[in-house]
C-alpha positions in Angstrom: 0.0 0.0 0.0 1.2 3.5 -0.7 2.4 5.5 2.3 0.7 8.7 3.3 2.7 11.8 2.3 4.2 13.3 5.5 3.2 16.8 6.6 6.7 17.6 7.7 10.0 16.4 6.2 13.2 16.6 8.3 12.0 19.8 10.0 10.7 21.4 6.8 7.1 22.4 7.3 4.4 21.9 4.6 3.1 19.1 2.5 5.2 16.7 0.5 5.4 18.3 -3.0 4.9 16.2 -6.1 5.1 17.2 -9.8 3.4 15.0 -12.4 4.0 15.7 -16.0 1.2 15.2 -18.5 -1.2 15.3 -15.6 -4.2 17.0 -17.2 -5.9 13.8 -18.2 -5.8 10.0 -18.2 -3.2 8.2 -16.1 -1.3 11.3 -15.2 -4.5 12.9 -13.8 -5.2 9.8 -11.7 -1.6 9.8 -10.4 -2.0 13.4 -9.4 -5.4 12.6 -7.7 -3.9 9.6 -5.9 -1.0 11.4 -4.6 -3.2 14.3 -3.5 -5.5 11.8 -1.7 -2.4 10.7 0.3 -1.8 14.3 1.4 0.7 15.5 -1.2 0.6 18.9 -2.7 0.6 18.2 -6.4 1.9 20.2 -9.3 -0.2 19.5 -12.4 2.3 19.7 -15.3 0.8 20.1 -18.8 1.2 22.1 -22.0 -2.4 22.9 -22.6 -3.5 25.8 -20.4 -7.2 25.2 -20.4 -6.9 21.4 -19.7 -4.3 22.1 -17.0 -6.5 24.5 -15.1 -9.6 22.3 -15.6 -7.6 19.5 -14.0 -6.4 21.7 -11.1 -10.0 22.8 -10.5 -11.3 19.2 -10.4 -8.6 18.2 -8.0 -9.2 21.1 -5.7 -12.9 20.3 -5.7 -12.1 17.0 -4.0 -9.7 18.5 -1.5 -6.4 18.1 -3.3 -3.8 20.9 -2.8 -3.2 21.2 -6.5 -1.4 23.9 -8.5 -0.9 24.3 -12.2 2.6 24.1 -13.8 2.9 25.2 -17.4 5.2 22.5 -18.8 6.3 21.4 -22.3 8.9 18.7 -21.7 10.3 19.3 -25.2 11.2 22.9 -24.5 14.2 24.0 -22.4 12.8 27.3 -21.4 9.5 25.8 -20.4 11.1 23.2 -18.2 13.4 25.8 -16.6 10.4 28.0 -15.8 8.6 25.0 -14.3 11.5 24.3 -12.0 11.6 28.0 -11.0 7.8 27.9 -10.2 8.1 24.8 -8.0 11.1 26.4 -6.3 9.2 29.6 -5.6 6.2 27.7 -4.3 7.9 25.1 -2.1 11.7 25.4 -2.2 12.1 21.7 -2.9 10.5 18.8 -4.8 9.9 15.5 -3.1 8.3 13.4 -5.9 8.7 13.7 -9.7 6.6 11.5 -11.9 7.6 11.7 -15.6 4.3 10.7 -17.1 4.1 12.9 -20.3 4.5 10.8 -23.4 3.3 10.4 -27.0 2.8 7.4 -29.2 3.6 9.2 -32.4 2.1 7.9 -35.7 0.5 4.5 -35.1 1.0 1.8 -36.3 4.7 2.3 -36.5 6.3 -0.8 -37.9 10.1 -0.5 -38.2 10.0 -0.8 -42.0 7.6 2.1 -42.3 8.4 4.4 -39.4 9.8 7.8 -40.6 12.8 9.5 -39.0 10.6 12.4 -38.2 8.2 10.3 -36.2 11.1 8.5 -34.4 12.7 11.8 -33.5 9.4 13.3 -32.2 8.7 10.2 -30.0 12.2 10.1 -28.6 12.2 13.8 -28.0 9.2 13.6 -25.7 9.5 10.1 -24.2 13.2 10.1 -23.5 14.9 13.4 -24.0 12.0 15.2 -22.4 12.4 13.0 -19.3 16.1 13.7 -19.1 15.4 17.4 -19.5 12.9 17.5 -16.7 14.9 15.3 -14.3 18.0 17.4 -14.7 16.1 20.6 -14.2 14.4 19.3 -11.0 17.4 17.5 -9.5 18.5 20.5 -7.4 15.0 20.7 -5.9 14.9 16.9 -5.4 18.3 17.0 -3.6 16.6 19.3 -0.9 14.1 16.6 -0.1 14.5 14.1 2.7 12.8 11.3 0.7 13.1 12.1 -3.0 11.5 9.8 -5.5 11.5 9.8 -9.4 9.1 7.6 -11.3 9.5 7.3 -15.1 6.3 6.1 -16.9 7.4 3.1 -19.0 5.4 0.3 -20.6 5.3 -3.5 -20.9 6.1 -2.8 -24.5 9.6 -1.7 -23.4 10.6 -5.1 -22.1 12.9 -6.9 -24.6 12.2 -10.1 -22.6 8.5 -9.9 -23.2 8.9 -8.7 -26.7 10.9 -11.8 -27.6 8.8 -14.3 -25.7 6.7 -16.3 -28.3 3.9 -16.9 -25.8 3.4 -13.2 -25.0 1.2 -11.1 -27.3 2.2 -7.4 -27.2 0.7 -6.5 -30.5 2.5 -5.7 -33.7 6.2 -4.6 -34.1 6.9 -1.0 -33.2 9.7 1.1 -34.6 9.2 4.2 -32.4 7.0 4.0 -29.3 8.2 0.6 -27.9 11.9 1.3 -28.5 11.6 4.8 -26.9 10.3 3.1 -23.7 13.2 0.6 -23.9 15.6 3.6 -24.2 13.8 5.2 -21.2 14.4 2.0 -19.2 18.1 2.3 -19.9 18.1 5.9 -18.8 16.3 5.0 -15.6 18.9 2.5 -14.7 21.7 5.0 -15.3 20.1 7.6 -13.2 19.6 5.1 -10.4 23.3 4.1 -10.7 24.5 7.8 -10.6 22.2 8.7 -7.7 22.8 5.6 -5.6 23.6 6.6 -2.0 21.9 10.1 -2.3 18.5 8.9 -1.2 17.0 9.7 -4.6 15.2 6.5 -5.8 14.5 6.2 -9.5 12.2 3.5 -10.9 10.2 2.7 -14.0 6.4 2.0 -13.9 4.4 -0.1 -16.2 0.7 0.9 -15.9 -0.7 -1.9 -18.1 -3.1 -1.8 -21.0 -5.1 1.2 -19.8 -8.2 2.6 -21.6 -7.0 6.2 -22.6 -6.9 8.2 -25.7 -3.5 6.6 -26.4 -5.4 3.5 -27.6 -8.8 5.0 -28.4 -10.0 3.7 -25.0 -9.5 0.1 -26.0 -7.5 -0.8 -22.9 -8.7 -3.3 -20.4 -7.8 -1.3 -17.2 -9.0 2.0 -16.0 -6.7 5.1 -15.6 -7.1 4.9 -11.9 -5.9 1.3 -11.9 -3.0 2.2 -14.2 -1.9 4.9 -11.8 -1.5 2.6 -8.9 2.1 1.5 -9.6 3.4 5.0 -10.1 1.8 6.1 -6.8 3.4 3.2 -5.0 6.8 3.9 -6.4 6.4 7.6 -5.6 5.8 6.8 -2.0 8.4 4.1 -1.5 10.0 3.7 2.0 13.6 4.5 2.4 14.6 0.8 2.1 12.6 0.4 -1.2 14.2 -0.5 -4.5 15.8 1.8 -7.1 16.7 1.1 -10.7 13.8 -1.4 -11.3 10.9 -1.8 -13.6 7.6 -2.6 -11.9 3.9 -3.3 -12.5 1.1 -3.5 -10.0 1.7 -7.2 -9.5 5.5 -6.9 -9.1 8.7 -6.8 -11.1 8.7 -6.6 -14.9 11.6 -8.2 -16.8 13.9 -5.9 -18.8 
């Protein structure tokens, strides 16, 4: 079960502060709602201003201490401004959930994927995550229990992709490889930050009914958010550098 967000961290007053990217809808919104329900103050990161503020209003209506964070993960200036906003509001960041992502053009078989589509997907799903983490690291280092969660996918797993008995749909030349790349980045951050208290893990939400798949998924967004919430609230003896689903560990 996820832990409640503490009201005070190592003498610093105030709620635990979380930032969720791509939090205006779908799984990201439910992650924000779930963390808010545990007592976290939640920054709703999103590009679209209207959707972002609608999400903030909905969260506040159910008692979540939510605030909007204008954030385009593909833009250096936008990410820097988001870090400054969080710094001004709280002076630190305790939880970062990198949920923002795109599928790109679909289907995206390797033989038909275009370089433009591949670049766009990697720019958001991988480089965007690196951009946000690096901008937020100074704030995370001020936290007593910092956590980073990178939203991955079962499609990222080379073990599952090459298992004849596992059906993960057709071959993918952009989206699935971008998540495999993200897994590699997650491991390297975990290695670099070992011993600092910052835990970095990947979350696999499952086949969730969102606009990513025209709502054909078999799980709800709330169900898909569970693993990210759990990883965001890990105890200090929890894992780092792993890939997890709600039921446990996912093979690389």
